[in-house]
C-alpha positions as CSV (number, residue, x, y, z in Angstrom):
1,M,-12.4,6.7,3.5
2,E,-11.7,9.0,0.5
3,I,-15.0,10.7,1.0
4,M,-14.1,11.4,4.6
5,L,-10.6,12.7,4.0
6,G,-11.8,16.3,3.4
7,T,-13.7,16.2,6.7
8,S,-10.7,14.7,8.5
9,L,-8.6,17.7,7.4
10,L,-11.1,20.2,8.9
11,C,-11.5,18.1,12.0
12,A,-7.8,17.8,12.5
13,Y,-7.3,21.5,12.2
14,L,-10.1,22.2,14.7
15,L,-8.7,19.6,17.1
16,D,-5.3,21.3,17.0
17,L,-6.9,24.7,17.7
18,I,-8.6,23.2,20.7
19,I,-6.0,21.1,22.4
20,G,-2.7,21.9,20.6
21,D,0.1,19.5,21.6
22,P,-0.5,18.4,25.2
23,R,2.7,17.5,26.9
24,W,1.2,14.3,28.4
25,I,0.6,12.8,24.9
26,P,3.7,11.3,23.3
27,H,4.3,13.3,20.1
28,P,5.3,11.5,16.8
29,V,8.0,14.1,16.2
30,I,9.8,13.0,19.4
31,G,9.9,9.5,18.0
32,M,11.1,10.8,14.7
33,G,13.9,12.7,16.4
34,K,15.0,9.5,18.3
35,V,15.1,7.5,15.0
36,I,17.2,10.3,13.4
37,S,19.6,10.4,16.3
38,W,19.9,6.6,16.3
39,L,20.6,6.6,12.5
40,D,23.1,9.4,12.8
41,R,25.1,7.5,15.4
42,R,25.4,4.6,12.9
43,I,25.9,6.5,9.7
44,R,28.6,8.8,11.0
45,P,31.3,6.2,11.9
46,V,30.9,4.6,8.4
47,Y,31.2,8.0,6.8
48,Q,34.3,8.9,8.9
49,S,35.9,5.5,8.1
50,L,35.4,6.1,4.4
51,V,36.9,9.6,4.6
52,N,39.9,8.3,6.6
53,R,40.5,5.7,3.9
54,G,40.8,8.4,1.3
55,R,37.3,8.3,-0.2
56,S,35.6,11.5,-1.3
57,A,33.9,13.2,1.6
58,F,31.5,14.9,-0.9
59,L,30.4,11.6,-2.5
60,S,30.5,9.4,0.6
61,G,28.5,11.9,2.6
62,R,25.8,12.5,0.1
63,L,25.3,8.8,-0.7
64,L,25.2,7.9,3.0
65,G,23.0,10.9,3.7
66,L,20.3,9.4,1.5
67,L,19.7,6.9,4.2
68,F,18.2,9.6,6.4
69,P,15.1,10.4,4.2
70,V,14.8,6.8,2.9
71,V,14.6,5.3,6.4
72,V,13.0,8.1,8.4
73,V,10.5,9.3,5.8
74,G,9.7,5.7,4.8
75,L,8.9,4.7,8.4
76,A,6.9,7.9,8.9
77,F,4.7,7.0,5.9
78,F,4.3,3.2,6.2
79,V,3.7,3.0,10.0
80,P,0.6,5.2,9.9
81,Y,-0.5,3.7,6.5
82,Y,-0.7,0.2,7.9
83,L,-2.1,1.3,11.2
84,L,-5.0,3.1,9.4
85,K,-5.5,0.1,7.1
86,G,-5.7,-2.2,10.1
87,L,-8.1,0.0,11.9
88,A,-10.3,0.4,8.8
89,S,-10.6,-3.4,8.6
90,I,-12.1,-3.3,12.1
91,H,-14.4,-0.3,11.5
92,P,-14.1,2.7,9.2
93,W,-14.8,5.1,12.1
94,L,-11.8,3.9,14.0
95,S,-9.6,4.7,11.0
96,F,-11.2,8.1,10.6
97,I,-10.7,9.1,14.2
98,A,-7.0,7.9,14.1
99,E,-6.5,9.8,10.9
100,V,-7.8,13.0,12.4
101,V,-5.6,12.6,15.5
102,L,-2.5,11.8,13.3
103,I,-3.0,14.8,11.0
104,A,-3.5,17.0,14.0
105,T,-0.1,16.0,15.4
106,T,1.5,17.2,12.2
107,I,0.2,20.8,12.5
108,A,0.8,23.4,15.2
109,T,-1.4,26.4,14.7
110,K,-2.2,26.7,18.4
111,G,1.4,25.9,19.5
112,L,2.8,28.5,17.1
113,A,0.3,31.1,18.3
114,Q,1.0,30.4,21.9
115,A,4.7,30.7,21.4
116,G,4.2,34.2,20.0
117,Q,1.7,35.1,22.6
118,K,4.1,34.3,25.5
119,I,6.7,36.6,24.0
120,Y,4.1,39.3,23.4
121,A,2.8,39.0,27.0
122,A,6.3,39.4,28.4
123,L,7.0,42.5,26.3
124,Q,3.7,44.0,27.4
125,K,4.8,43.6,31.0
126,G,8.2,45.1,30.2
127,D,10.0,41.9,31.1
128,L,12.7,41.7,28.4
129,G,14.5,38.8,30.2
130,E,11.4,36.6,29.9
131,A,10.7,37.7,26.3
132,R,14.3,36.9,25.4
133,F,14.0,33.5,27.0
134,Q,10.7,32.7,25.3
135,L,12.2,33.7,22.0
136,S,15.2,31.5,22.5
137,M,12.8,28.5,22.7
138,V,11.7,29.0,19.1
139,V,14.7,30.5,17.3
140,G,18.4,29.5,16.8
141,R,19.8,33.0,17.1
142,D,21.3,34.5,20.2
143,T,18.7,36.5,22.1
144,E,20.5,37.7,25.3
145,Q,21.2,41.2,24.1
146,L,18.0,41.9,22.0
147,D,15.8,44.9,22.6
148,E,12.0,45.0,22.1
149,K,12.3,45.8,18.4
150,E,14.6,42.9,17.7
151,I,12.6,40.5,19.9
152,S,9.5,41.6,18.0
153,R,11.3,41.1,14.7
154,G,12.5,37.6,15.6
155,T,9.0,36.6,16.8
156,V,7.3,38.0,13.7
157,E,9.8,36.2,11.4
158,T,9.4,32.9,13.2
159,V,5.6,32.9,13.2
160,A,5.4,34.0,9.6
161,E,7.9,31.4,8.4
162,N,6.3,28.6,10.3
163,I,2.8,29.3,8.9
164,V,4.1,27.1,6.0
165,D,6.3,24.6,7.9
166,A,3.9,24.0,10.8
167,V,0.5,24.3,9.2
168,T,-0.1,24.7,5.5
169,S,2.6,22.2,4.2
170,P,1.4,19.3,6.3
171,L,-2.2,20.1,5.4
172,F,-1.2,20.2,1.8
173,F,0.2,16.7,1.9
174,A,-2.7,15.5,4.1
175,M,-5.0,16.6,1.3
176,L,-3.0,14.6,-1.2
177,G,-2.4,11.4,0.8
178,G,-4.1,11.6,4.2
179,A,-2.2,11.1,7.5
180,P,0.6,8.9,6.0
181,L,1.7,11.6,3.6
182,A,1.3,14.3,6.2
183,M,3.5,12.3,8.6
184,A,6.0,11.8,5.9
185,Y,6.2,15.5,5.4
186,R,6.7,16.1,9.1
187,A,9.6,13.6,9.0
188,V,11.1,15.6,6.2
189,N,10.8,18.8,8.2
190,T,12.2,17.2,11.3
191,L,15.2,15.9,9.3
192,D,15.9,19.4,8.0
193,S,15.8,20.8,11.5
194,M,18.2,18.2,12.9
195,V,20.6,17.4,10.1
196,G,19.9,19.9,7.3
197,Y,22.7,22.3,8.3
198,K,25.5,23.7,6.1
199,N,28.1,23.3,8.9
200,E,31.1,21.0,8.8
201,K,29.2,18.2,10.6
202,Y,26.2,17.9,8.2
203,L,27.4,19.7,5.0
204,H,27.3,16.5,3.0
205,L,25.4,14.0,5.3
206,G,22.5,16.5,5.6
207,W,22.4,17.7,2.0
208,A,19.7,15.3,0.9
209,S,17.5,16.1,3.9
210,A,17.8,19.8,3.4
211,R,17.1,19.6,-0.3
212,L,14.1,17.4,0.2
213,D,12.6,19.9,2.6
214,D,13.1,22.7,0.0
215,I,11.3,20.6,-2.6
216,C,8.4,19.6,-0.4
217,N,7.7,23.2,0.7
218,Y,8.1,24.7,-2.8
219,I,4.5,24.5,-3.9
220,P,2.8,24.9,-0.4
221,A,4.9,28.1,0.3
222,R,3.6,29.7,-2.9
223,I,0.0,28.6,-2.3
224,T,0.3,30.0,1.2
225,F,1.4,33.3,-0.2
226,I,-1.9,33.7,-2.0
227,F,-3.8,32.9,1.3
228,L,-1.7,35.4,3.2
229,I,-2.8,38.0,0.7
230,L,-6.4,37.0,1.3
231,A,-5.9,37.0,5.1
232,A,-4.4,40.5,4.9
233,F,-7.5,41.7,2.9
234,L,-10.0,40.1,5.4
235,L,-8.2,41.6,8.4
236,G,-8.0,45.1,6.8
237,K,-4.3,45.0,6.4
238,D,-2.5,46.3,3.3
239,W,-3.0,43.3,1.0
240,K,-1.7,45.2,-2.1
241,D,1.7,45.9,-0.4
242,A,1.8,42.3,0.9
243,W,1.5,41.1,-2.7
244,K,4.1,43.7,-4.0
245,T,6.6,42.9,-1.2
246,G,6.3,39.2,-1.7
247,I,6.9,39.4,-5.4
248,R,9.8,41.8,-4.9
249,D,11.5,40.5,-1.8
250,A,10.7,36.7,-1.3
251,S,13.7,35.7,-3.4
252,K,16.1,37.6,-1.2
253,H,15.6,35.1,1.6
254,P,18.3,32.4,1.9
255,S,15.6,29.8,1.9
256,P,13.8,29.3,-1.5
257,N,10.4,29.1,0.4
258,S,10.5,31.0,3.7
259,G,10.7,34.4,2.0
260,W,7.2,34.2,0.6
261,S,5.4,34.2,4.0
262,E,7.9,36.6,5.7
263,A,7.8,39.1,2.9
264,A,4.0,39.0,2.7
265,V,3.6,39.7,6.4
266,A,6.2,42.5,6.2
267,G,4.2,44.1,3.4
268,A,0.8,43.6,5.1
269,L,2.1,45.3,8.3
270,H,4.3,48.0,6.7
271,I,7.3,46.7,8.6
272,Q,10.8,45.6,7.6
273,L,12.1,42.1,8.4
274,G,15.6,40.7,8.1
275,G,18.9,42.3,9.2
276,A,21.7,41.2,11.5
277,N,21.2,38.0,13.5
278,T,23.8,36.5,15.8
279,Y,24.4,32.8,16.0
280,Q,26.8,31.6,18.8
281,G,28.5,35.0,18.7
282,V,28.8,35.1,14.9
283,V,26.9,37.9,13.2
284,S,25.0,36.9,10.0
285,H,23.3,39.5,7.8
286,R,19.9,38.5,6.4
287,A,18.5,40.4,3.4
288,L,15.9,43.1,4.2
289,M,12.3,42.5,3.2
290,G,9.6,45.1,3.3
291,T,9.5,48.9,3.5
292,P,9.7,50.2,7.1
293,K,6.8,52.6,7.0
294,V,6.3,52.0,10.8
295,E,8.7,51.0,13.6
296,L,8.6,47.4,14.6
297,H,7.1,46.8,18.1
298,A,5.3,44.2,20.2
299,E,1.9,44.9,18.7
300,H,3.1,43.5,15.4
301,I,3.5,40.1,17.1
302,K,-0.2,40.2,17.9
303,Q,-1.1,41.2,14.4
304,T,1.1,38.4,12.9
305,I,-0.8,35.8,15.0
306,Q,-4.1,37.2,13.7
307,I,-2.7,36.7,10.1
308,L,-1.6,33.2,11.1
309,Y,-5.2,32.3,12.2
310,A,-6.9,33.9,9.2
311,T,-4.5,32.4,6.7
312,T,-4.7,28.8,8.0
313,F,-8.5,28.9,8.5
314,C,-9.1,30.1,4.9
315,Y,-6.5,27.5,3.7
316,V,-8.1,24.5,5.5
317,L,-11.6,25.6,4.5
318,C,-10.5,25.8,0.8
319,A,-8.8,22.4,1.1
320,F,-12.0,20.9,2.6
321,I,-14.1,22.3,-0.3
322,L,-11.6,21.4,-2.9
323,R,-11.3,17.8,-1.6
324,G,-15.1,17.5,-1.8
325,L,-15.3,18.8,-5.3
326,L,-12.6,16.3,-6.5
327,L,-14.9,13.5,-5.5
328,Y,-17.6,14.6,-7.9
């Protein structure tokens, strides 16, 4: 099956482009979310009991928080590992088909593009209410008062950031270890989105999950930056400014990884990302990335989706070729 892994990556990417994430098919991330919630309900009382008895909240929280990645990521890896192993013992093609399907569930090129397209379509119709609603489905910031420029900014930032989280990172781990490792990465990403917050509830319990997500995305984010430059070149965008902006501004982002894709897109499109975001009524200022040579508007959403497709296609094609070369 090692010989077929490169092919499975390409097939999984194409399968995701064709069908995306149909609602009628149970998605593994939903199962991961249920496991995380179940584990949270059992860890939290133990943590609270230790704190009430005078134990260190810092030490107790971080030690108990290790259970999240150990249990959830462990299950995410070993369940598909033994499933594929069992199917391979019946027939190699059964294992191959299952691997393609499993890897496809870890990526979301079509889903990410569709989310952006819904917002773009609403803005094209002048329906700010619908655009705000659609944006609220994919971001955590308050959207009720946003105008077209801010809706466009939020959409561009979300699509650009998730090129890594939703496509290139899972494919990176799939190339290294097939569907089991890709599923393990998706578990890490899901943990970060559910418990990796720096609020009072998860400051200590979610620390391990948040840091593991940063570690897992570190290399893929920087590789993706190179492919974003290539995509900008192929699409006739300003690839030189994409490179310059990424090198200059990526480190300004609060995430050690998200800035690379956002800054590259900002440079390629001659726009500026970042600024003031409001979360549950509290204003948070994000560092500015890019030089605003043009005003942000809805068309930049469309252009960012084009960059998404070009970047991920070049990325998976390169992974397919590289995987083949490693076998010889």
